[in-house]
VOVEXMAR-874737 format. One line per 4 residues: their letters; for each residue x, y, z of C-alpha. Coordinates in steps of 0.02 Angstrom, whole numbers, plus 32768, in hexadecimal, padded with zeros to 4 digits. Example, Ala and Ser with C-alpha at 12.3 -4.5 7.8 and 13.67 -1.06 7.14 Angstrom:
AS	8267 7F1F 8186 ~ 82AC 7FCB 8165;
This chain:
MTSI	DE42 06FB CC7F ~ DE40 065A CCE5 ~ DE7E 0661 CD9B ~ DEDE 05FC CE17;
NIHI	DE69 05ED CEAA ~ DECB 05D7 CF50 ~ DE72 05B4 CFF8 ~ DEC7 05D5 D0A2;
TGVG	DE6A 0589 D136 ~ DE7A 056D D1EF ~ DE6A 04B5 D224 ~ DDEF 0484 D2AB;
YEPT	DDC1 03E8 D306 ~ DD53 03AD D27B ~ DD99 03A9 D1C6 ~ DCE6 03B3 D175;
PVID	DCDE 0476 D15E ~ DD7D 046F D0F0 ~ DD54 03D4 D091 ~ DC9E 0408 D06F;
VLKS	DCD9 04A8 D01F ~ DD17 0441 CF8E ~ DC5D 040D CF6C ~ DC29 04C6 CF5E;
GLPC	DC2E 053B CED6 ~ DCC8 058D CF0E ~ DD58 0561 CE9C ~ DDF2 0516 CEEE;
DKVH	DE9D 04E4 CE9E ~ DF05 04E4 CF3C ~ DEF5 04E7 CFF6 ~ DF63 051F D08D;
LLFN	DF3A 04E6 D132 ~ DF65 053D D1D5 ~ DF6E 04C4 D26C ~ DFCC 04B6 D30E;
EDER	E010 0425 D372 ~ DF6B 03FB D3D2 ~ DF59 033A D3B0 ~ DE9F 0351 D379;
ITNS	DECD 03E2 D304 ~ DF55 0378 D2B4 ~ DEE9 02E3 D29F ~ DE69 035A D24A;
KDRI	DEED 03A0 D1DC ~ DF2A 02EF D1A8 ~ DE70 02C2 D17D ~ DE67 0358 D10F;
VSAL	DF06 0339 D0B5 ~ DED0 028A D094 ~ DE27 02BA D058 ~ DE68 033B CFE4;
KGAH	DEEB 02CA CF97 ~ DE5F 0245 CF83 ~ DE01 02CA CF25 ~ DE8D 02D2 CEA4;
YNDD	DEEE 0362 CEED ~ DFA9 0352 CEDA ~ E023 035C CF67 ~ E054 040C CF3A;
DVVA	DFA7 0443 CF3C ~ DF86 041F CFF4 ~ E006 0476 D06C ~ DFFD 0472 D129;
HKVN	E04D 04FB D18E ~ E06A 04EA D249 ~ E053 058A D2A5 ~ E032 05CA D351;
VYDY	DF78 05E7 D343 ~ DF82 0658 D3E0 ~ DFFD 06CF D395 ~ DF9A 0744 D320;
QAIL	E03A 0799 D2D5 ~ E086 06EA D2B5 ~ DFE7 06AF D260 ~ DFD6 0752 D1F0;
RTVM	E08E 073D D1BF ~ E075 0689 D18A ~ DFE0 06B9 D125 ~ E03B 074B D0CF;
LIAQ	E0CF 06E7 D0AA ~ E062 065C D059 ~ E010 06E1 CFF2 ~ E0BB 072F CFBC;
SEKE	E104 067F CF94 ~ E067 065A CF25 ~ E077 06FF CECC ~ E131 06DF CEA7;
NNQN	E111 062E CE71 ~ E093 0667 CDFA ~ E0D7 070E CDBC ~ E0F8 06CD CD09;
SERK	E047 0687 CCFC ~ DFBD 06E1 CCA1 ~ DF3E 0697 CD1E ~ DF04 0715 CDA5;
ICFY	DF1E 06D6 CE58 ~ DE80 06DC CEC9 ~ DE90 06BA CF7E ~ DE04 0676 CFEE;
MNIT	DE06 067B D0AD ~ DD9D 05F7 D10C ~ DD79 0637 D1BA ~ DD0E 05A8 D1F0;
HGTR	DD8B 0558 D267 ~ DE1D 058D D2C2 ~ DE3C 0604 D35A ~ DDF4 06AF D369;
LTTG	DEA4 06F2 D345 ~ DEAD 0685 D2AB ~ DE09 06CC D26F ~ DE4C 077A D28D;
ALCT	DEE6 0761 D22E ~ DE8F 0717 D19E ~ DE17 07AC D19C ~ DEA7 0822 D198;
AAMM	DF03 07C7 D112 ~ DE6A 07C5 D0AB ~ DE60 087E D0AF ~ DF18 0890 D07D;
LGAQ	DF0A 080F CFEF ~ DE61 0837 CFB2 ~ DE2D 0789 CFD9 ~ DD86 0739 CFE6;
MYYL	DD4F 06FA D08C ~ DCCB 067E D0BA ~ DC83 0614 D151 ~ DC29 056B D13E;
QERK	DB92 0560 D1B5 ~ DB86 04C7 D221 ~ DB04 0440 D1F1 ~ DA80 0442 D27C;
EGTK	D9C4 044A D299 ~ D985 04C4 D215 ~ DA1D 04B5 D1A3 ~ DA35 03F6 D193;
DMSI	D9DC 03F2 D0EA ~ DA32 0487 D0A5 ~ DAAF 0471 D00E ~ DB66 049E D027;
NDLL	DB51 0539 CFC3 ~ DAC4 0572 D035 ~ DB28 054D D0CA ~ DBBE 05B4 D084;
IRIP	DBB8 066A D0C1 ~ DC22 06E0 D05B ~ DC62 0774 D0C5 ~ DC81 081C D075;
VPKI	DD33 0859 D08B ~ DD66 090F D08A ~ DDFE 0924 D01E ~ DE98 0989 D03B;
PDLD	DF0A 09BC CFAD ~ DF73 0938 CF57 ~ E016 0947 CFB3 ~ E079 0901 CF1D;
KLTS	E036 0995 CEB0 ~ E059 0A27 CF25 ~ E0C2 0AAB CED5 ~ E171 0AC6 CF25;
KRRE	E132 0B6E CF6B ~ E09C 0B24 CFBC ~ E0FF 0A9B D006 ~ E183 0B19 D04F;
FLKR	E0F8 0B85 D09A ~ E09A 0AEE D0EE ~ E145 0AAD D134 ~ E16E 0B58 D172;
VSSE	E0CA 0B70 D1CF ~ E0D8 0AC2 D213 ~ E185 0AF0 D25D ~ E12D 0B59 D2DE;
PEGV	E098 0B02 D32B ~ E062 0BA1 D381 ~ E052 0BFC D2E1 ~ E0B6 0C77 D277;
PIIK	E086 0D2F D270 ~ E049 0D60 D1C3 ~ E0C4 0DF7 D1C7 ~ E154 0D7C D1DA;
LSTE	E111 0D09 D150 ~ E0F9 0DA0 D0D9 ~ E1B3 0DC8 D0EB ~ E1EB 0D15 D0D1;
FGSK	E16F 0CF6 D037 ~ E180 0D9B CFDE ~ E0DD 0DF7 D00D ~ E039 0DED D06A;
QNVN	DFDD 0DC5 CFC8 ~ E04A 0D2B CFB1 ~ E029 0CEE D064 ~ DF6E 0D0C D052;
QFVG	DF6C 0C9F CFBD ~ DFC0 0C14 D013 ~ DF59 0C2B D0AB ~ DEB9 0C2C D042;
YFEY	DEEB 0B86 CFEB ~ DF1F 0B28 D089 ~ DE92 0B73 D0F8 ~ DE12 0B37 D079;
NNLV	DE54 0A89 D091 ~ DE5E 0A8B D14F ~ DF19 0A85 D157 ~ DF38 0B35 D1A7;
ERVR	DECB 0BAE D20B ~ DED7 0C69 D23B ~ DEE9 0C92 D2EF ~ DEE8 0D43 D345;
EGQY	DF66 0D66 D3CF ~ DF4E 0E15 D406 ~ DF6C 0E8F D374 ~ DFC2 0E03 D30C;
VKIR	DF71 0D7D D29A ~ DFD0 0CDD D294 ~ DFCB 0C4C D215 ~ DFC6 0BA6 D27B;
VTEL	DFCC 0AF3 D22F ~ DF3B 0A80 D263 ~ DF50 09CC D29D ~ DF23 098F D1EA;
GRMA	DFA1 0A0E D1A2 ~ E02C 09D4 D219 ~ E019 0924 D1E2 ~ E00E 0955 D127;
SNWL	E0B1 09B6 D13D ~ E106 0923 D18F ~ E0EB 08C8 D0EC ~ E132 094B D07C;
L	E1E9 0926 D048;
């Protein structure tokens, strides 16, 4: 099966790390750029757009998004909405959508948001090393570092009961006693199955308070829960 390869990248002062990726072995059909109102960043964004369109990308294949690059939640929300839109636009296509996160440039919060999004989307993540003494003769592919990404479950494919359970646990940030959850979800066995699944994927954790054991959502689980309809 062929794929639709979509890159999401922060914009830095230099456009080269985004443009050079097109010369690597990574497939790329569309690029989403995250930029802010800083004049140097805006100029860099404009140069990237111009270069990509000069490389035969269509207007719809290069999309720039203005974001507050110092607001982690705003960046993550933008990236997830980009992914949601791309999935909806291609839902009737037989081609698989593959997301790539370029963390070469951007603020630390942009990098953090792209990392979180990569886990939630099952995306690939990469970083392009700077050309300097010791790397100036390396090819683009050699400069490209692919970063392993731990994957959480595909949120779109969670069963209704698993969605309900994660939303329920997320509703009490301090944790919900297993006894209480057992009553709400039918039995302790049912709860243990849910907990085992989400615990394995680092979305919930068990915590003890006195004689009680609570199930508490992790930060990653809380963010995943926020994206469930």
